[in-house]
C-alpha positions in Angstrom: -49.7 -29.0 28.7 -51.0 -29.7 32.2 -48.7 -30.1 35.2 -49.8 -33.7 35.6 -48.6 -34.5 32.1 -45.3 -32.7 32.6 -44.7 -34.7 35.8 -45.5 -38.0 34.0 -43.1 -37.0 31.1 -40.4 -36.1 33.6 -40.9 -39.4 35.4 -40.4 -41.2 32.1 -37.3 -39.2 31.3 -35.9 -39.9 34.8 -36.5 -43.6 34.2 -34.7 -43.6 30.9 -31.8 -41.5 32.3 -31.6 -43.9 35.3 -31.9 -41.0 37.6 -33.1 -43.0 40.6 -33.3 -40.0 43.0 -35.5 -37.9 40.8 -37.6 -40.9 39.8 -38.2 -41.8 43.4 -39.3 -38.2 44.2 -41.6 -38.1 41.2 -43.1 -41.5 42.0 -43.8 -40.3 45.6 -45.4 -37.2 44.2 -47.5 -39.1 41.7 -48.7 -41.4 44.5 -49.7 -38.4 46.7 -51.5 -36.8 43.8 -53.4 -40.1 43.1 -54.4 -40.3 46.8 -55.7 -36.8 46.7 -57.7 -37.6 43.5 -59.2 -40.6 45.2 -60.2 -38.5 48.2 -61.7 -35.8 46.0 -63.2 -38.4 43.6 -62.1 -36.3 40.6 -58.9 -35.4 38.7 -56.9 -32.6 40.2 -56.3 -29.4 38.2 -52.9 -27.6 38.1 -53.6 -25.4 41.1 -54.6 -28.4 43.2 -51.4 -30.2 42.1 -49.3 -27.2 43.1 -50.9 -27.3 46.5 -49.9 -31.0 46.8 -46.4 -30.2 45.7 -46.2 -27.3 48.2 -47.5 -29.6 51.0 -44.8 -32.2 50.2 -42.1 -29.4 50.2 -43.3 -28.2 53.6 -43.2 -31.8 55.0 -39.6 -32.2 53.6 -38.5 -28.9 55.1 -39.9 -29.9 58.5 -38.0 -33.2 58.2 -34.9 -31.3 57.1 -35.0 -29.3 60.3 -35.3 -32.5 62.3 -32.3 -34.0 60.5 -30.2 -30.9 61.1 -31.0 -30.9 64.9 -30.2 -34.7 65.0 -26.9 -34.1 63.1 -27.9 -36.5 60.3 -25.9 -35.0 57.4 -26.6 -37.9 55.1 -30.3 -37.4 55.4 -30.0 -33.6 55.2 -28.3 -33.8 51.8 -30.9 -36.3 50.4 -33.8 -34.3 51.7 -32.4 -31.0 50.3 -32.1 -32.6 46.9 -35.7 -33.8 47.1 -36.8 -30.3 48.0 -34.9 -28.9 45.0 -36.5 -31.4 42.6 -40.0 -30.5 43.8 -39.3 -26.8 43.8 -38.7 -27.0 40.1 -42.5 -27.7 39.7 -43.7 -24.8 41.9 -44.3 -21.3 40.6 -41.5 -18.8 41.4 -41.7 -17.7 45.0 -42.6 -14.1 45.9 -39.6 -12.1 47.1 -39.6 -10.9 50.7 -39.9 -7.2 49.5 -43.0 -7.9 47.4 -44.5 -10.0 50.2 -43.9 -7.3 52.8 -45.5 -4.7 50.4 -48.5 -7.0 49.8 -49.0 -7.4 53.6 -48.8 -3.7 54.2 -51.4 -3.1 51.5 -53.7 -5.7 53.2 -53.2 -4.0 56.6 -54.2 -0.7 55.0 -57.1 -2.3 53.2 -58.7 -3.8 56.3 -57.6 -0.9 58.6 -55.7 -3.3 60.9 -54.6 -1.7 64.2 -52.7 -4.4 66.0 -52.4 -8.1 66.9 -56.2 -8.4 67.3 -56.5 -8.1 63.6 -54.0 -10.9 62.8 -56.7 -13.4 61.7 -58.2 -11.0 59.1 -54.8 -10.0 57.7 -53.4 -13.5 57.7 -56.4 -14.9 56.0 -56.3 -12.4 53.2 -52.5 -12.7 52.9 -52.6 -16.5 52.6 -55.4 -16.2 50.0 -53.4 -13.9 47.9 -50.1 -15.6 48.2 -51.3 -19.2 47.7 -48.6 -21.2 46.0 -46.1 -18.3 45.7 -45.1 -17.8 49.3 -44.3 -19.9 52.3 -47.0 -19.7 55.0 -44.4 -19.4 57.8 -42.8 -16.5 56.0 -46.2 -14.8 55.5 -47.0 -15.3 59.2 -43.7 -13.8 60.4 -44.1 -10.7 58.2 -47.7 -10.2 59.2 -46.7 -10.5 62.9 -43.8 -8.1 62.5 -45.9 -5.5 60.7 -48.8 -5.7 63.1 -46.5 -5.2 66.1 -45.2 -1.9 64.7 
C-alpha cells in the first residue's frame, strides 16, 4: 500500500475518531502533497512524499525553536504533537553512531583532508542519508570530523 493511501486512510480514521489534532495535521500534509503534485504535474511517489513530510517536520522544528525562545509553551506543546504525528510516517532515523560511521567512510572514500573538502563530503552524506537523517545533524558531524 502506498504512503499516500495510508495517509488518506489515517485521515479518515482520525475523522471518525474525532481526533481533530491529527486530522488537522494530516489535512495540512495532504494539501502540501497536492501542491507539490500540481507543481510537478504528476503524482508523487513514496520517496517524494517522504521528502514533503521531512520538509514539514523541519519547518515545525524551526517554529518550535522560535516558540521556545518566545516562551510560548502553549504553541510549543501543539507543535511538538504535530511533529510526533508526522514523524510516524517517516522512516526510522539513523542513529548518531551509524551516521558518524557513514560520514567517516565517506571521508575515507573521497580522501578528504579538511574543511576545503566539506562540499564533497556533505553532498555524498546528504545523498546517502536522504530521509533517514536530519540535515543539520549530518552537517554538524561532517564539520566535526573534518576539523579533526
